[in-house]
mmCIF file of the N, C-alpha and C atoms, coordinates in Angstrom:
data_MODEL
# 
_entry.id   MODEL 
# 
loop_
_atom_site.group_PDB 
_atom_site.id 
_atom_site.type_symbol 
_atom_site.label_atom_id 
_atom_site.label_alt_id 
_atom_site.label_comp_id 
_atom_site.label_asym_id 
_atom_site.label_entity_id 
_atom_site.label_seq_id 
_atom_site.pdbx_PDB_ins_code 
_atom_site.Cartn_x 
_atom_site.Cartn_y 
_atom_site.Cartn_z 
_atom_site.occupancy 
_atom_site.B_iso_or_equiv 
_atom_site.pdbx_formal_charge 
_atom_site.auth_seq_id 
_atom_site.auth_comp_id 
_atom_site.auth_asym_id 
_atom_site.auth_atom_id 
_atom_site.pdbx_PDB_model_num 
ATOM 1   N N  . UNK A 1 1  ? 26.091  -180.030 -10.062 1.00 0.00 ? 1  UNK A N  1 
ATOM 2   C CA . UNK A 1 1  ? 24.678  -180.127 -10.323 1.00 0.00 ? 1  UNK A CA 1 
ATOM 3   C C  . UNK A 1 1  ? 24.336  -179.251 -11.504 1.00 0.00 ? 1  UNK A C  1 
ATOM 4   N N  . UNK A 1 2  ? 23.522  -179.732 -12.389 1.00 0.00 ? 2  UNK A N  1 
ATOM 5   C CA . UNK A 1 2  ? 23.120  -179.011 -13.579 1.00 0.00 ? 2  UNK A CA 1 
ATOM 6   C C  . UNK A 1 2  ? 21.976  -178.063 -13.251 1.00 0.00 ? 2  UNK A C  1 
ATOM 7   N N  . UNK A 1 3  ? 22.169  -176.776 -13.541 1.00 0.00 ? 3  UNK A N  1 
ATOM 8   C CA . UNK A 1 3  ? 21.111  -175.788 -13.284 1.00 0.00 ? 3  UNK A CA 1 
ATOM 9   C C  . UNK A 1 3  ? 20.732  -175.161 -14.613 1.00 0.00 ? 3  UNK A C  1 
ATOM 10  N N  . UNK A 1 4  ? 19.474  -175.404 -15.029 1.00 0.00 ? 4  UNK A N  1 
ATOM 11  C CA . UNK A 1 4  ? 19.056  -174.862 -16.318 1.00 0.00 ? 4  UNK A CA 1 
ATOM 12  C C  . UNK A 1 4  ? 18.419  -173.475 -16.181 1.00 0.00 ? 4  UNK A C  1 
ATOM 13  N N  . UNK A 1 5  ? 18.355  -172.913 -14.966 1.00 0.00 ? 5  UNK A N  1 
ATOM 14  C CA . UNK A 1 5  ? 17.849  -171.559 -14.801 1.00 0.00 ? 5  UNK A CA 1 
ATOM 15  C C  . UNK A 1 5  ? 16.349  -171.470 -14.592 1.00 0.00 ? 5  UNK A C  1 
ATOM 16  N N  . UNK A 1 6  ? 15.629  -172.571 -14.757 1.00 0.00 ? 6  UNK A N  1 
ATOM 17  C CA . UNK A 1 6  ? 14.176  -172.513 -14.603 1.00 0.00 ? 6  UNK A CA 1 
ATOM 18  C C  . UNK A 1 6  ? 13.765  -172.284 -13.162 1.00 0.00 ? 6  UNK A C  1 
ATOM 19  N N  . UNK A 1 7  ? 14.394  -172.997 -12.234 1.00 0.00 ? 7  UNK A N  1 
ATOM 20  C CA . UNK A 1 7  ? 13.969  -172.935 -10.846 1.00 0.00 ? 7  UNK A CA 1 
ATOM 21  C C  . UNK A 1 7  ? 14.709  -171.877 -10.047 1.00 0.00 ? 7  UNK A C  1 
ATOM 22  N N  . UNK A 1 8  ? 15.808  -171.384 -10.535 1.00 0.00 ? 8  UNK A N  1 
ATOM 23  C CA . UNK A 1 8  ? 16.630  -170.392 -9.844  1.00 0.00 ? 8  UNK A CA 1 
ATOM 24  C C  . UNK A 1 8  ? 16.946  -170.808 -8.417  1.00 0.00 ? 8  UNK A C  1 
ATOM 25  N N  . UNK A 1 9  ? 17.379  -172.051 -8.238  1.00 0.00 ? 9  UNK A N  1 
ATOM 26  C CA . UNK A 1 9  ? 17.773  -172.534 -6.931  1.00 0.00 ? 9  UNK A CA 1 
ATOM 27  C C  . UNK A 1 9  ? 16.630  -173.102 -6.118  1.00 0.00 ? 9  UNK A C  1 
ATOM 28  N N  . UNK A 1 10 ? 15.411  -173.007 -6.612  1.00 0.00 ? 10 UNK A N  1 
ATOM 29  C CA . UNK A 1 10 ? 14.277  -173.562 -5.872  1.00 0.00 ? 10 UNK A CA 1 
ATOM 30  C C  . UNK A 1 10 ? 14.285  -175.080 -5.973  1.00 0.00 ? 10 UNK A C  1 
ATOM 31  N N  . UNK A 1 11 ? 13.613  -175.699 -5.040  1.00 0.00 ? 11 UNK A N  1 
ATOM 32  C CA . UNK A 1 11 ? 13.536  -177.157 -5.040  1.00 0.00 ? 11 UNK A CA 1 
ATOM 33  C C  . UNK A 1 11 ? 12.757  -177.632 -6.256  1.00 0.00 ? 11 UNK A C  1 
ATOM 34  N N  . UNK A 1 12 ? 13.250  -178.679 -6.896  1.00 0.00 ? 12 UNK A N  1 
ATOM 35  C CA . UNK A 1 12 ? 12.577  -179.201 -8.080  1.00 0.00 ? 12 UNK A CA 1 
ATOM 36  C C  . UNK A 1 12 ? 11.334  -179.972 -7.683  1.00 0.00 ? 12 UNK A C  1 
ATOM 37  N N  . UNK A 1 13 ? 10.292  -179.846 -8.483  1.00 0.00 ? 13 UNK A N  1 
ATOM 38  C CA . UNK A 1 13 ? 9.049   -180.559 -8.174  1.00 0.00 ? 13 UNK A CA 1 
ATOM 39  C C  . UNK A 1 13 ? 9.148   -182.002 -8.653  1.00 0.00 ? 13 UNK A C  1 
ATOM 40  N N  . UNK A 1 14 ? 8.522   -182.880 -7.899  1.00 0.00 ? 14 UNK A N  1 
ATOM 41  C CA . UNK A 1 14 ? 8.512   -184.305 -8.223  1.00 0.00 ? 14 UNK A CA 1 
ATOM 42  C C  . UNK A 1 14 ? 7.214   -184.605 -8.941  1.00 0.00 ? 14 UNK A C  1 
ATOM 43  N N  . UNK A 1 15 ? 7.252   -185.258 -10.092 1.00 0.00 ? 15 UNK A N  1 
ATOM 44  C CA . UNK A 1 15 ? 6.002   -185.553 -10.785 1.00 0.00 ? 15 UNK A CA 1 
ATOM 45  C C  . UNK A 1 15 ? 5.141   -186.516 -9.981  1.00 0.00 ? 15 UNK A C  1 
ATOM 46  N N  . UNK A 1 16 ? 3.841   -186.299 -10.047 1.00 0.00 ? 16 UNK A N  1 
ATOM 47  C CA . UNK A 1 16 ? 2.924   -187.179 -9.335  1.00 0.00 ? 16 UNK A CA 1 
ATOM 48  C C  . UNK A 1 16 ? 1.697   -187.409 -10.208 1.00 0.00 ? 16 UNK A C  1 
ATOM 49  N N  . UNK A 1 17 ? 0.817   -188.264 -9.742  1.00 0.00 ? 17 UNK A N  1 
ATOM 50  C CA . UNK A 1 17 ? -0.383  -188.603 -10.509 1.00 0.00 ? 17 UNK A CA 1 
ATOM 51  C C  . UNK A 1 17 ? -1.282  -187.382 -10.648 1.00 0.00 ? 17 UNK A C  1 
ATOM 52  N N  . UNK A 1 18 ? -2.030  -187.290 -11.759 1.00 0.00 ? 18 UNK A N  1 
ATOM 53  C CA . UNK A 1 18 ? -2.927  -186.150 -11.942 1.00 0.00 ? 18 UNK A CA 1 
ATOM 54  C C  . UNK A 1 18 ? -3.970  -186.077 -10.833 1.00 0.00 ? 18 UNK A C  1 
ATOM 55  N N  . UNK A 1 19 ? -4.233  -184.854 -10.355 1.00 0.00 ? 19 UNK A N  1 
ATOM 56  C CA . UNK A 1 19 ? -5.228  -184.640 -9.318  1.00 0.00 ? 19 UNK A CA 1 
ATOM 57  C C  . UNK A 1 19 ? -4.728  -184.911 -7.921  1.00 0.00 ? 19 UNK A C  1 
ATOM 58  N N  . UNK A 1 20 ? -3.450  -185.185 -7.770  1.00 0.00 ? 20 UNK A N  1 
ATOM 59  C CA . UNK A 1 20 ? -2.906  -185.459 -6.446  1.00 0.00 ? 20 UNK A CA 1 
ATOM 60  C C  . UNK A 1 20 ? -1.915  -184.384 -6.059  1.00 0.00 ? 20 UNK A C  1 
ATOM 61  N N  . UNK A 1 21 ? -1.911  -184.080 -4.765  1.00 0.00 ? 21 UNK A N  1 
ATOM 62  C CA . UNK A 1 21 ? -0.981  -183.093 -4.246  1.00 0.00 ? 21 UNK A CA 1 
ATOM 63  C C  . UNK A 1 21 ? 0.385   -183.744 -4.043  1.00 0.00 ? 21 UNK A C  1 
ATOM 64  N N  . UNK A 1 22 ? 1.476   -183.108 -4.486  1.00 0.00 ? 22 UNK A N  1 
ATOM 65  C CA . UNK A 1 22 ? 2.787   -183.746 -4.330  1.00 0.00 ? 22 UNK A CA 1 
ATOM 66  C C  . UNK A 1 22 ? 3.230   -183.859 -2.874  1.00 0.00 ? 22 UNK A C  1 
ATOM 67  N N  . UNK A 1 23 ? 2.760   -182.981 -1.982  1.00 0.00 ? 23 UNK A N  1 
ATOM 68  C CA . UNK A 1 23 ? 3.193   -183.027 -0.592  1.00 0.00 ? 23 UNK A CA 1 
ATOM 69  C C  . UNK A 1 23 ? 2.553   -184.196 0.149   1.00 0.00 ? 23 UNK A C  1 
ATOM 70  N N  . UNK A 1 24 ? 1.238   -184.384 -0.015  1.00 0.00 ? 24 UNK A N  1 
ATOM 71  C CA . UNK A 1 24 ? 0.536   -185.372 0.788   1.00 0.00 ? 24 UNK A CA 1 
ATOM 72  C C  . UNK A 1 24 ? 0.156   -186.615 0.006   1.00 0.00 ? 24 UNK A C  1 
ATOM 73  N N  . UNK A 1 25 ? 0.022   -186.520 -1.285  1.00 0.00 ? 25 UNK A N  1 
ATOM 74  C CA . UNK A 1 25 ? -0.353  -187.661 -2.091  1.00 0.00 ? 25 UNK A CA 1 
ATOM 75  C C  . UNK A 1 25 ? -1.851  -187.787 -2.289  1.00 0.00 ? 25 UNK A C  1 
ATOM 76  N N  . UNK A 1 26 ? -2.636  -186.917 -1.655  1.00 0.00 ? 26 UNK A N  1 
ATOM 77  C CA . UNK A 1 26 ? -4.080  -186.968 -1.850  1.00 0.00 ? 26 UNK A CA 1 
ATOM 78  C C  . UNK A 1 26 ? -4.652  -185.558 -1.808  1.00 0.00 ? 26 UNK A C  1 
ATOM 79  N N  . UNK A 1 27 ? -5.827  -185.404 -2.318  1.00 0.00 ? 27 UNK A N  1 
ATOM 80  C CA . UNK A 1 27 ? -6.512  -184.109 -2.283  1.00 0.00 ? 27 UNK A CA 1 
ATOM 81  C C  . UNK A 1 27 ? -7.903  -184.308 -1.696  1.00 0.00 ? 27 UNK A C  1 
ATOM 82  N N  . UNK A 1 28 ? -8.466  -183.219 -1.194  1.00 0.00 ? 28 UNK A N  1 
ATOM 83  C CA . UNK A 1 28 ? -9.832  -183.233 -0.681  1.00 0.00 ? 28 UNK A CA 1 
ATOM 84  C C  . UNK A 1 28 ? -10.658 -182.432 -1.664  1.00 0.00 ? 28 UNK A C  1 
ATOM 85  N N  . UNK A 1 29 ? -11.669 -183.073 -2.218  1.00 0.00 ? 29 UNK A N  1 
ATOM 86  C CA . UNK A 1 29 ? -12.438 -182.403 -3.256  1.00 0.00 ? 29 UNK A CA 1 
ATOM 87  C C  . UNK A 1 29 ? -13.706 -181.751 -2.722  1.00 0.00 ? 29 UNK A C  1 
ATOM 88  N N  . UNK A 1 30 ? -13.967 -181.804 -1.441  1.00 0.00 ? 30 UNK A N  1 
ATOM 89  C CA . UNK A 1 30 ? -15.148 -181.168 -0.887  1.00 0.00 ? 30 UNK A CA 1 
ATOM 90  C C  . UNK A 1 30 ? -15.337 -181.555 0.560   1.00 0.00 ? 30 UNK A C  1 
ATOM 91  N N  . UNK A 1 31 ? -16.489 -181.185 1.097   1.00 0.00 ? 31 UNK A N  1 
ATOM 92  C CA . UNK A 1 31 ? -16.788 -181.497 2.477   1.00 0.00 ? 31 UNK A CA 1 
ATOM 93  C C  . UNK A 1 31 ? -17.067 -182.983 2.647   1.00 0.00 ? 31 UNK A C  1 
ATOM 94  N N  . UNK A 1 32 ? -16.686 -183.479 3.788   1.00 0.00 ? 32 UNK A N  1 
ATOM 95  C CA . UNK A 1 32 ? -16.942 -184.882 4.098   1.00 0.00 ? 32 UNK A CA 1 
ATOM 96  C C  . UNK A 1 32 ? -18.342 -184.971 4.691   1.00 0.00 ? 32 UNK A C  1 
ATOM 97  N N  . UNK A 1 33 ? -19.187 -185.872 4.204   1.00 0.00 ? 33 UNK A N  1 
ATOM 98  C CA . UNK A 1 33 ? -20.547 -185.951 4.738   1.00 0.00 ? 33 UNK A CA 1 
ATOM 99  C C  . UNK A 1 33 ? -20.543 -186.423 6.185   1.00 0.00 ? 33 UNK A C  1 
ATOM 100 N N  . UNK A 1 34 ? -21.585 -186.025 6.901   1.00 0.00 ? 34 UNK A N  1 
ATOM 101 C CA . UNK A 1 34 ? -21.728 -186.406 8.293   1.00 0.00 ? 34 UNK A CA 1 
ATOM 102 C C  . UNK A 1 34 ? -21.921 -187.911 8.430   1.00 0.00 ? 34 UNK A C  1 
ATOM 103 N N  . UNK A 1 35 ? -21.302 -188.478 9.444   1.00 0.00 ? 35 UNK A N  1 
ATOM 104 C CA . UNK A 1 35 ? -21.429 -189.914 9.683   1.00 0.00 ? 35 UNK A CA 1 
ATOM 105 C C  . UNK A 1 35 ? -22.827 -190.234 10.196  1.00 0.00 ? 35 UNK A C  1 
ATOM 106 N N  . UNK A 1 36 ? -23.367 -191.341 9.754   1.00 0.00 ? 36 UNK A N  1 
ATOM 107 C CA . UNK A 1 36 ? -24.673 -191.787 10.244  1.00 0.00 ? 36 UNK A CA 1 
ATOM 108 C C  . UNK A 1 36 ? -24.446 -192.643 11.477  1.00 0.00 ? 36 UNK A C  1 
ATOM 109 N N  . UNK A 1 37 ? -24.908 -192.136 12.618  1.00 0.00 ? 37 UNK A N  1 
ATOM 110 C CA . UNK A 1 37 ? -24.707 -192.824 13.880  1.00 0.00 ? 37 UNK A CA 1 
ATOM 111 C C  . UNK A 1 37 ? -26.022 -193.378 14.394  1.00 0.00 ? 37 UNK A C  1 
ATOM 112 N N  . UNK A 1 38 ? -25.926 -194.424 15.151  1.00 0.00 ? 38 UNK A N  1 
ATOM 113 C CA . UNK A 1 38 ? -27.133 -194.994 15.755  1.00 0.00 ? 38 UNK A CA 1 
ATOM 114 C C  . UNK A 1 38 ? -27.630 -194.065 16.860  1.00 0.00 ? 38 UNK A C  1 
ATOM 115 N N  . UNK A 1 39 ? -28.854 -194.318 17.294  1.00 0.00 ? 39 UNK A N  1 
ATOM 116 C CA . UNK A 1 39 ? -29.450 -193.491 18.341  1.00 0.00 ? 39 UNK A CA 1 
ATOM 117 C C  . UNK A 1 39 ? -28.635 -193.586 19.621  1.00 0.00 ? 39 UNK A C  1 
ATOM 118 N N  . UNK A 1 40 ? -28.147 -194.788 19.947  1.00 0.00 ? 40 UNK A N  1 
ATOM 119 C CA . UNK A 1 40 ? -27.335 -194.976 21.146  1.00 0.00 ? 40 UNK A CA 1 
ATOM 120 C C  . UNK A 1 40 ? -26.012 -194.221 21.085  1.00 0.00 ? 40 UNK A C  1 
ATOM 121 N N  . UNK A 1 41 ? -25.382 -194.220 19.897  1.00 0.00 ? 41 UNK A N  1 
ATOM 122 C CA . UNK A 1 41 ? -24.112 -193.509 19.740  1.00 0.00 ? 41 UNK A CA 1 
ATOM 123 C C  . UNK A 1 41 ? -24.315 -192.003 19.879  1.00 0.00 ? 41 UNK A C  1 
ATOM 124 N N  . UNK A 1 42 ? -25.414 -191.496 19.295  1.00 0.00 ? 42 UNK A N  1 
ATOM 125 C CA . UNK A 1 42 ? -25.701 -190.058 19.439  1.00 0.00 ? 42 UNK A CA 1 
ATOM 126 C C  . UNK A 1 42 ? -25.974 -189.698 20.889  1.00 0.00 ? 42 UNK A C  1 
ATOM 127 N N  . UNK A 1 43 ? -26.734 -190.535 21.600  1.00 0.00 ? 43 UNK A N  1 
ATOM 128 C CA . UNK A 1 43 ? -27.019 -190.275 23.014  1.00 0.00 ? 43 UNK A CA 1 
ATOM 129 C C  . UNK A 1 43 ? -25.734 -190.323 23.831  1.00 0.00 ? 43 UNK A C  1 
ATOM 130 N N  . UNK A 1 44 ? -24.852 -191.269 23.517  1.00 0.00 ? 44 UNK A N  1 
ATOM 131 C CA . UNK A 1 44 ? -23.574 -191.356 24.212  1.00 0.00 ? 44 UNK A CA 1 
ATOM 132 C C  . UNK A 1 44 ? -22.710 -190.129 23.999  1.00 0.00 ? 44 UNK A C  1 
ATOM 133 N N  . UNK A 1 45 ? -22.694 -189.623 22.768  1.00 0.00 ? 45 UNK A N  1 
ATOM 134 C CA . UNK A 1 45 ? -21.902 -188.420 22.486  1.00 0.00 ? 45 UNK A CA 1 
ATOM 135 C C  . UNK A 1 45 ? -22.471 -187.203 23.192  1.00 0.00 ? 45 UNK A C  1 
ATOM 136 N N  . UNK A 1 46 ? -23.800 -187.083 23.235  1.00 0.00 ? 46 UNK A N  1 
ATOM 137 C CA . UNK A 1 46 ? -24.415 -185.964 23.971  1.00 0.00 ? 46 UNK A CA 1 
ATOM 138 C C  . UNK A 1 46 ? -24.106 -186.081 25.459  1.00 0.00 ? 46 UNK A C  1 
ATOM 139 N N  . UNK A 1 47 ? -24.170 -187.302 25.991  1.00 0.00 ? 47 UNK A N  1 
ATOM 140 C CA . UNK A 1 47 ? -23.817 -187.502 27.395  1.00 0.00 ? 47 UNK A CA 1 
ATOM 141 C C  . UNK A 1 47 ? -22.378 -187.121 27.675  1.00 0.00 ? 47 UNK A C  1 
ATOM 142 N N  . UNK A 1 48 ? -21.482 -187.451 26.749  1.00 0.00 ? 48 UNK A N  1 
ATOM 143 C CA . UNK A 1 48 ? -20.076 -187.089 26.899  1.00 0.00 ? 48 UNK A CA 1 
ATOM 144 C C  . UNK A 1 48 ? -19.891 -185.579 26.869  1.00 0.00 ? 48 UNK A C  1 
ATOM 145 N N  . UNK A 1 49 ? -20.614 -184.893 26.000  1.00 0.00 ? 49 UNK A N  1 
ATOM 146 C CA . UNK A 1 49 ? -20.538 -183.429 25.957  1.00 0.00 ? 49 UNK A CA 1 
ATOM 147 C C  . UNK A 1 49 ? -20.974 -182.811 27.271  1.00 0.00 ? 49 UNK A C  1 
ATOM 148 N N  . UNK A 1 50 ? -22.087 -183.314 27.809  1.00 0.00 ? 50 UNK A N  1 
ATOM 149 C CA . UNK A 1 50 ? -22.592 -182.783 29.079  1.00 0.00 ? 50 UNK A CA 1 
ATOM 150 C C  . UNK A 1 50 ? -21.604 -183.072 30.203  1.00 0.00 ? 50 UNK A C  1 
ATOM 151 N N  . UNK A 1 51 ? -21.032 -184.270 30.215  1.00 0.00 ? 51 UNK A N  1 
ATOM 152 C CA . UNK A 1 51 ? -20.036 -184.636 31.218  1.00 0.00 ? 51 UNK A CA 1 
ATOM 153 C C  . UNK A 1 51 ? -18.831 -183.697 31.166  1.00 0.00 ? 51 UNK A C  1 
ATOM 154 N N  . UNK A 1 52 ? -18.357 -183.384 29.969  1.00 0.00 ? 52 UNK A N  1 
ATOM 155 C CA . UNK A 1 52 ? -17.203 -182.492 29.819  1.00 0.00 ? 52 UNK A CA 1 
ATOM 156 C C  . UNK A 1 52 ? -17.551 -181.094 30.311  1.00 0.00 ? 52 UNK A C  1 
ATOM 157 N N  . UNK A 1 53 ? -18.757 -180.618 30.027  1.00 0.00 ? 53 UNK A N  1 
ATOM 158 C CA . UNK A 1 53 ? -19.167 -179.296 30.511  1.00 0.00 ? 53 UNK A CA 1 
ATOM 159 C C  . UNK A 1 53 ? -19.239 -179.265 32.037  1.00 0.00 ? 53 UNK A C  1 
ATOM 160 N N  . UNK A 1 54 ? -19.746 -180.336 32.642  1.00 0.00 ? 54 UNK A N  1 
ATOM 161 C CA . UNK A 1 54 ? -19.804 -180.408 34.104  1.00 0.00 ? 54 UNK A CA 1 
ATOM 162 C C  . UNK A 1 54 ? -18.393 -180.412 34.690  1.00 0.00 ? 54 UNK A C  1 
ATOM 163 N N  . UNK A 1 55 ? -17.498 -181.196 34.104  1.00 0.00 ? 55 UNK A N  1 
ATOM 164 C CA . UNK A 1 55 ? -16.115 -181.219 34.591  1.00 0.00 ? 55 UNK A CA 1 
ATOM 165 C C  . UNK A 1 55 ? -15.442 -179.858 34.442  1.00 0.00 ? 55 UNK A C  1 
ATOM 166 N N  . UNK A 1 56 ? -15.685 -179.183 33.327  1.00 0.00 ? 56 UNK A N  1 
ATOM 167 C CA . UNK A 1 56 ? -15.099 -177.857 33.132  1.00 0.00 ? 56 UNK A CA 1 
ATOM 168 C C  . UNK A 1 56 ? -15.614 -176.896 34.194  1.00 0.00 ? 56 UNK A C  1 
ATOM 169 N N  . UNK A 1 57 ? -16.904 -176.982 34.508  1.00 0.00 ? 57 UNK A N  1 
ATOM 170 C CA . UNK A 1 57 ? -17.465 -176.136 35.557  1.00 0.00 ? 57 UNK A CA 1 
ATOM 171 C C  . UNK A 1 57 ? -16.842 -176.423 36.911  1.00 0.00 ? 57 UNK A C  1 
ATOM 172 N N  . UNK A 1 58 ? -16.614 -177.707 37.200  1.00 0.00 ? 58 UNK A N  1 
ATOM 173 C CA . UNK A 1 58 ? -15.991 -178.073 38.468  1.00 0.00 ? 58 UNK A CA 1 
ATOM 174 C C  . UNK A 1 58 ? -14.558 -177.553 38.553  1.00 0.00 ? 58 UNK A C  1 
ATOM 175 N N  . UNK A 1 59 ? -13.818 -177.628 37.465  1.00 0.00 ? 59 UNK A N  1 
ATOM 176 C CA . UNK A 1 59 ? -12.441 -177.130 37.458  1.00 0.00 ? 59 UNK A CA 1 
ATOM 177 C C  . UNK A 1 59 ? -12.418 -175.627 37.666  1.00 0.00 ? 59 UNK A C  1 
ATOM 178 N N  . UNK A 1 60 ? -13.295 -174.908 36.981  1.00 0.00 ? 60 UNK A N  1 
ATOM 179 C CA . UNK A 1 60 ? -13.351 -173.453 37.129  1.00 0.00 ? 60 UNK A CA 1 
ATOM 180 C C  . UNK A 1 60 ? -13.760 -173.086 38.556  1.00 0.00 ? 60 UNK A C  1 
ATOM 181 N N  . UNK A 1 61 ? -14.753 -173.786 39.103  1.00 0.00 ? 61 UNK A N  1 
ATOM 182 C CA . UNK A 1 61 ? -15.182 -173.522 40.478  1.00 0.00 ? 61 UNK A CA 1 
ATOM 183 C C  . UNK A 1 61 ? -14.039 -173.759 41.459  1.00 0.00 ? 61 UNK A C  1 
ATOM 184 N N  . UNK A 1 62 ? -13.318 -174.859 41.294  1.00 0.00 ? 62 UNK A N  1 
ATOM 185 C CA . UNK A 1 62 ? -12.210 -175.178 42.188  1.00 0.00 ? 62 UNK A CA 1 
ATOM 186 C C  . UNK A 1 62 ? -11.122 -174.125 42.093  1.00 0.00 ? 62 UNK A C  1 
ATOM 187 N N  . UNK A 1 63 ? -10.842 -173.680 40.895  1.00 0.00 ? 63 UNK A N  1 
ATOM 188 C CA . UNK A 1 63 ? -9.805  -172.647 40.702  1.00 0.00 ? 63 UNK A CA 1 
ATOM 189 C C  . UNK A 1 63 ? -10.194 -171.359 41.409  1.00 0.00 ? 63 UNK A C  1 
ATOM 190 N N  . UNK A 1 64 ? -11.441 -170.936 41.229  1.00 0.00 ? 64 UNK A N  1 
ATOM 191 C CA . UNK A 1 64 ? -11.899 -169.689 41.859  1.00 0.00 ? 64 UNK A CA 1 
ATOM 192 C C  . UNK A 1 64 ? -11.956 -169.844 43.370  1.00 0.00 ? 64 UNK A C  1 
ATOM 193 N N  . UNK A 1 65 ? -12.400 -171.018 43.861  1.00 0.00 ? 65 UNK A N  1 
ATOM 194 C CA . UNK A 1 65 ? -12.459 -171.243 45.307  1.00 0.00 ? 65 UNK A CA 1 
ATOM 195 C C  . UNK A 1 65 ? -11.064 -171.222 45.922  1.00 0.00 ? 65 UNK A C  1 
ATOM 196 N N  . UNK A 1 66 ? -10.091 -171.789 45.247  1.00 0.00 ? 66 UNK A N  1 
ATOM 197 C CA . UNK A 1 66 ? -8.724  -171.757 45.764  1.00 0.00 ? 66 UNK A CA 1 
ATOM 198 C C  . UNK A 1 66 ? -8.126  -170.357 45.729  1.00 0.00 ? 66 UNK A C  1 
ATOM 199 N N  . UNK A 1 67 ? -8.498  -169.550 44.749  1.00 0.00 ? 67 UNK A N  1 
ATOM 200 C CA . UNK A 1 67 ? -8.025  -168.164 44.719  1.00 0.00 ? 67 UNK A CA 1 
ATOM 201 C C  . UNK A 1 67 ? -8.612  -167.379 45.883  1.00 0.00 ? 67 UNK A C  1 
ATOM 202 N N  . UNK A 1 68 ? -9.876  -167.627 46.205  1.00 0.00 ? 68 UNK A N  1 
ATOM 203 C CA . UNK A 1 68 ? -10.542 -166.893 47.281  1.00 0.00 ? 68 UNK A CA 1 
ATOM 204 C C  . UNK A 1 68 ? -9.973  -167.308 48.635  1.00 0.00 ? 68 UNK A C  1 
ATOM 205 N N  . UNK A 1 69 ? -9.534  -168.552 48.799  1.00 0.00 ? 69 UNK A N  1 
ATOM 206 C CA . UNK A 1 69 ? -9.029  -169.028 50.078  1.00 0.00 ? 69 UNK A CA 1 
ATOM 207 C C  . UNK A 1 69 ? -7.554  -168.712 50.310  1.00 0.00 ? 69 UNK A C  1 
ATOM 208 N N  . UNK A 1 70 ? -6.849  -168.313 49.290  1.00 0.00 ? 70 UNK A N  1 
ATOM 209 C CA . UNK A 1 70 ? -5.418  -168.066 49.479  1.00 0.00 ? 70 UNK A CA 1 
ATOM 210 C C  . UNK A 1 70 ? -5.107  -166.625 49.820  1.00 0.00 ? 70 UNK A C  1 
# 
């Protein structure tokens, strides 16, 4: 293998298109704007959040109740 001393054993970089990352092939130039959701979709997501909080509370309660009974 020909070593010209530039990389000193490091992996050689592969040329890619300007503005693109060689590892992933794309770059992120800023924050992604929030998705515009319908009123029903927003209500569904809020309902899902509340459901998850209730389930988490039930799991924690069950864990503590089982510790107290053992």
